[in-house]
C-alpha atoms as one frame of an Amber mdcrd trajectory, in Angstrom:
protein
   0.000   0.000   0.000   1.374   3.403  -0.976   1.931   5.731   2.003   2.477
   9.463   2.370   6.185   8.673   2.916   6.270   6.992  -0.512   4.680  10.058
  -2.116   7.269  12.277  -0.435  10.140  10.087  -1.651   8.854   9.825  -5.223
   8.078  13.535  -5.502  11.278  14.713  -3.853   9.428  16.850  -1.293   9.036
  16.539   2.469   6.194  14.729   4.186   5.039  18.094   5.513   4.788  19.567
   2.008   2.913  16.498   0.742   0.524  16.783   3.690  -0.129  20.445   2.898
  -0.965  19.540  -0.715  -3.299  16.740   0.392  -5.056  19.149   2.754  -5.321
  21.880   0.107  -3.172  24.347   2.061  -2.220  27.541   0.217   1.380  27.683
   1.495   2.748  25.420  -1.265   4.377  26.609  -4.483   2.500  25.877  -7.734
   5.437  23.819  -9.013   5.529  21.638  -5.895   1.759  21.195  -5.925   1.795
  20.115  -9.574   4.511  17.506  -9.037   2.990  16.084  -5.858  -0.519  15.855
  -7.313   0.900  14.101 -10.387   2.638  11.503  -8.197  -0.555  11.034  -6.154
  -2.507  10.336  -9.349   0.130   8.002 -10.777   0.346   5.985  -7.561  -3.445
   5.950  -7.030  -2.699   7.091  -3.475  -5.584   6.873  -0.968  -4.690   9.154
   1.991  -5.083   7.643   5.452  -6.423  11.048   6.444  -9.268  10.877   3.908
 -11.970  11.842   6.372 -10.193  14.989   7.558  -9.081  15.864   4.028 -12.467
  15.394   2.436 -14.149  17.659   4.952 -12.260  20.579   3.480 -14.212  20.633
   0.204 -15.792  23.886  -0.927 -19.032  24.922   0.699 -21.344  24.891  -2.354
 -23.303  21.648  -1.990 -23.238  18.582  -4.183 -26.452  17.902  -6.099 -27.894
  14.384  -6.323 -30.240  13.731  -9.251 -32.434  10.661  -8.646 -34.040   9.227
 -11.779 -36.967   7.229 -10.439 -39.646   8.620  -8.134 -40.612   6.229  -5.353
 -37.847   3.725  -6.173 -36.846   2.096  -2.842 -33.551   0.791  -4.249 -32.361
   4.240  -5.347 -33.729   5.769  -2.147 -31.649   3.331  -0.070 -28.494   4.425
  -1.927 -29.508   8.074  -1.499 -29.898   7.626   2.250 -26.452   6.030   2.503
 -24.945   8.852   0.401 -26.526  11.496   2.643 -25.166   9.812   5.772 -21.686
   9.503   4.259 -21.695  13.134   3.111 -22.705  14.268   6.586 -19.780  12.318
   8.035 -17.501  14.360   5.776 -19.122  17.616   6.850 -20.982  17.983   3.561
 -24.611  18.624   2.632 -26.455  17.722  -0.566 -29.346  19.001  -2.607 -31.621
  16.323  -4.074 -33.732  16.423  -7.233 -36.166  13.629  -8.121 -37.099  12.886
 -11.745 -39.450  10.337 -13.282 -38.053   7.433 -15.316 -38.723   9.143 -18.658
 -37.017  12.465 -17.812 -33.728  13.670 -19.285 -31.317  13.742 -16.356 -28.619
  15.539 -18.359 -30.919  18.429 -19.271 -31.812  18.713 -15.578 -28.131  18.689
 -14.625 -27.376  21.511 -17.084 -30.199  23.577 -15.560 -28.916  22.826 -12.054
 -25.383  23.975 -12.916 -26.719  27.201 -14.402 -28.965  27.825 -11.420 -26.897
  26.823  -8.369 -23.378  25.963  -9.582 -22.859  22.775  -7.523 -19.289  21.641
  -6.980 -20.228  18.097  -7.947 -23.063  15.937  -9.258 -24.249  12.444  -8.377
 -26.660  10.676 -10.710 -28.693   7.836  -9.196 -30.020   5.923 -12.179 -29.735
   7.207 -15.691 -29.688   6.432 -19.397 -26.259   6.010 -20.938 -27.788   7.228
 -24.199 -28.557  10.578 -22.554 -25.035  10.760 -21.124 -23.449   9.933 -24.470
 -25.502  12.599 -26.221 -25.350  15.431 -23.711 -22.823  15.009 -20.898 -20.164
  16.919 -22.810 -21.951  20.098 -21.671 -21.090  19.335 -18.027 -17.712  20.350
 -16.617 -18.048  19.578 -12.897 -16.887  16.311 -11.251 -19.703  13.777 -11.447
 -20.509  10.179 -10.536 -23.089   7.932 -12.186 -24.393   5.213  -9.867 -25.974
   1.926 -11.123 -24.691   2.223 -14.718 -21.228   1.727 -16.231 -19.893   4.884
 -17.867 -16.401   3.542 -18.554 -16.988   3.387 -22.301 -18.135   6.990 -22.585
 -14.691   8.473 -22.077 -15.614  11.564 -20.061 -12.684  12.428 -17.750 -14.953
  14.121 -15.196 -17.481  11.242 -14.985 -16.889   8.257 -12.681 -19.276   5.337
 -12.277 -20.093   2.546  -9.840 -22.503  -0.276 -10.589 -23.210  -3.991 -10.462
 -22.543  -6.259 -13.449 -26.226  -6.491 -14.397 -25.773  -9.168 -17.056 -23.744
 -11.502 -14.858 -26.021 -10.919 -11.856 -29.089 -11.746 -13.981 -27.344 -14.904
 -15.178 -26.823 -15.862 -11.527 -30.556 -15.440 -10.868 -31.353 -17.810 -13.739
 -28.736 -20.298 -12.551 -30.491 -20.455  -9.192 -33.758 -21.304 -10.900 -32.124
 -23.879 -13.166 -30.461 -25.490 -10.142 -33.948 -26.049  -8.768 -34.949 -28.000
 -11.856 -36.932 -25.234 -13.549 -36.963 -25.292 -17.346 -40.005 -23.146 -18.121
 -38.748 -19.751 -16.936 -40.403 -16.431 -17.753 -38.884 -12.926 -17.558 -40.872
  -9.967 -16.264 -40.043  -6.255 -16.329 -38.558  -3.403 -18.287 -39.400  -2.358
 -21.814 -37.412  -3.182 -24.952 -35.295  -0.146 -25.910 -32.796   0.371 -28.759
 -29.935   0.880 -26.283 -28.295  -2.417 -25.262 -26.449  -0.705 -22.389 -29.743
   0.053 -20.607 -29.824  -1.753 -17.242 -33.050  -3.640 -17.935 -31.739  -4.773
 -21.323 -28.476  -5.962 -19.739 -30.444  -7.984 -17.211 -32.718  -9.395 -19.901
 -29.795 -10.294 -22.167 -27.820 -11.846 -19.294 -30.760 -14.033 -18.327 -31.423
 -15.020 -21.931 -27.789 -15.944 -22.550 -27.755 -18.178 -19.467 -30.870 -19.991
 -20.697 -29.215 -20.497 -24.083 -26.066 -21.903 -22.454 -28.216 -24.618 -20.902
 -30.170 -25.309 -24.051 -33.400 -23.897 -22.622 -35.805 -22.508 -25.202 -37.253
 -19.035 -24.759 -40.033 -17.548 -26.859 -39.808 -13.795 -26.391 -43.409 -13.155
 -27.433 -44.752 -15.764 -25.041 -42.264 -15.980 -22.156 -41.454 -12.279 -21.664
 -43.669  -9.413 -20.512 -42.492  -5.829 -20.190 -43.617  -3.527 -17.392 -42.447
  -0.592 -15.302 -40.414  -0.949 -12.101 -43.282  -0.712  -9.624 -45.488  -3.075
  -7.637 -48.601  -2.090  -9.580 -46.835  -2.710 -12.893 -45.510  -6.044 -11.630
 -48.963  -7.165 -10.514 -50.579  -6.347 -13.858 -47.594  -7.611 -15.854 -47.499
 -11.080 -14.309 -51.179 -11.601 -15.060 -50.533 -10.805 -18.730 -47.490 -13.101
 -18.705 -49.313 -16.077 -17.179 -52.218 -15.719 -19.596 -49.731 -16.149 -22.455
 -47.611 -18.816 -20.798 -49.614 -20.661 -18.121 -47.074 -23.520 -18.006 -44.269
 -21.407 -16.512 -42.816 -22.850 -13.313 -40.576 -19.883 -12.471 -40.240 -16.141
 -13.124 -37.199 -13.862 -13.037 -38.376 -10.314 -12.272 -35.914  -7.602 -13.325
 -36.520  -5.656 -10.106 -37.689  -6.434  -6.572 -40.617  -4.013  -6.749 -41.800
  -5.830  -9.866 -41.398  -9.166  -8.073 -43.344  -8.041  -5.001 -46.218  -6.813
  -7.154 -46.070 -10.019  -9.175 -46.466 -12.086  -6.013 -49.796 -10.389  -5.387
 -50.832 -10.955  -8.997 -49.960 -14.643  -8.780 -52.114 -15.047  -5.693 -54.961
 -13.287  -7.491 -54.669 -15.959 -10.173 -54.760 -18.711  -7.550 -51.060 -19.612
  -7.867 -49.205 -20.595  -4.713 -45.605 -19.413  -4.235 -43.404 -21.419  -4.494
 -45.532 -24.563  -4.713 -47.043 -23.668  -8.094 -44.526 -21.128  -9.330 -41.184
 -19.739  -8.138 -40.062 -16.123  -8.387 -36.737 -14.326  -7.916 -36.108 -10.583
  -7.931 -33.183  -8.211  -8.411 -31.805  -5.374  -6.215 -32.134  -6.650  -2.652
 -34.408  -3.939  -1.222 -35.537  -4.285   2.385 -39.197  -4.862   1.495 -38.333
  -8.281   0.059 -37.447  -9.708   3.462 -40.970  -8.899   4.721 -42.943 -10.595
   1.953 -44.637 -13.916   2.525 -42.871 -15.983   1.404 -39.577 -14.111   1.733
 -38.375 -13.014  -1.697 -35.226 -14.575  -3.138 -33.205 -11.908  -4.919 -29.882
 -10.677  -6.254 -28.720  -8.068  -3.747 -26.698  -5.039  -4.805 -24.404  -3.598
  -2.133 -25.994  -0.173  -1.617 -23.621   0.827   1.191 -20.562   0.091  -0.931
 -22.067   1.884  -3.930 -22.692   4.940  -1.745 -19.339   5.007   0.058 -17.285
   4.651  -3.120 -19.396   7.328  -4.794 -18.880   9.886  -2.019 -15.199   9.128
  -1.531 -14.429   9.337  -5.244 -16.467  12.472  -5.916 -14.951  14.457  -3.062
 -11.444  13.373  -3.933 -12.016  14.390  -7.550 -13.306  17.774  -6.432 -10.181
  18.352  -4.352  -7.398  16.704  -6.390  -8.770  16.654  -9.954  -8.166  12.917
 -10.144  -9.161  11.093 -13.341 -12.450   9.211 -13.513 -12.850   5.903 -11.675
 -15.087   3.055 -12.867 -15.810   0.025 -10.683 -18.105  -2.982 -10.635 -19.393
  -3.541  -7.102 -19.914  -7.228  -6.206 -23.438  -8.592  -5.840 -24.692 -11.564
  -3.850 -27.585 -14.003  -3.997 -29.985 -13.701  -1.072 -31.868 -16.916  -0.476
 -35.595 -16.726   0.126 -38.605 -18.984   0.334 -40.013 -17.867  -3.013 -38.027
 -20.498  -4.943 -38.910 -24.178  -4.914 -36.729 -27.153  -5.824 -38.546 -29.295
  -8.366 -36.135 -32.153  -7.657 -37.520 -32.494  -4.131 -40.536 -34.730  -3.569
 -43.608 -32.701  -2.612
């Protein structure tokens, strides 16, 4: 692990001078500051004094733009971000948008209106970022989507590997002997990098690997990421494909709504049909039966977002892009067809 002593040695300056640069002190020559900051970037140095250092950011607040009104998953990340920012002596402004809004246009308006020192996007369309983010010149982080391929030096990103996580959900169903698996949620869009499309494609590829047939017209039903949409969507799905033994819902809110819809149709969970969700929101642990799901690490997503954004604001570090590990959370909503009933 690189230490402040290593930075001092590599830069040719004293530990005290390096410390003053890290803490944004003014009593350092421009030449020394430039050299030390370059060494810090090259060595990917993470100061042990991060908490004290990060508190010294400018006073204009960071703005968080949440794309998804009433989305418990995004709200859980937002709460963790707010707590982490408070720990660093920072406050945030929050703007909520619906799923169809243009988050980049809103960000441009926000910069013009309040000049935030940084932006955090919770949810977003990579198509919108590709088309419009070039207008934005403040340090920013996109959470829940991978912006590595966009090439913007001021835009970092943290997310889960949606395709691989969706494949894991399908593997859990296949391990239980299920071969008639339906997919519920999202709407087909022309942008393959969209989260719902990545989840759909990851699930479909896993089915193909195991030689499991999938008729998109019959075995898939699109819907919005809400309980009401999930309830209505699963009824449409089961009317088309009544022989399904399992469903992969592309979001937990969809899955929870679908559970109600299945009961309305007289289907018992998991005796008649199994269901697995995606996200790992707290509501899932209170359903009956308890919802099996792929859990995203909201605390890790939030902490890496805050740490990276504040460091970028203070040191002008290049963008960081990371995949945050997911995990399968077992629940009672999946049955094992191999077991005698």
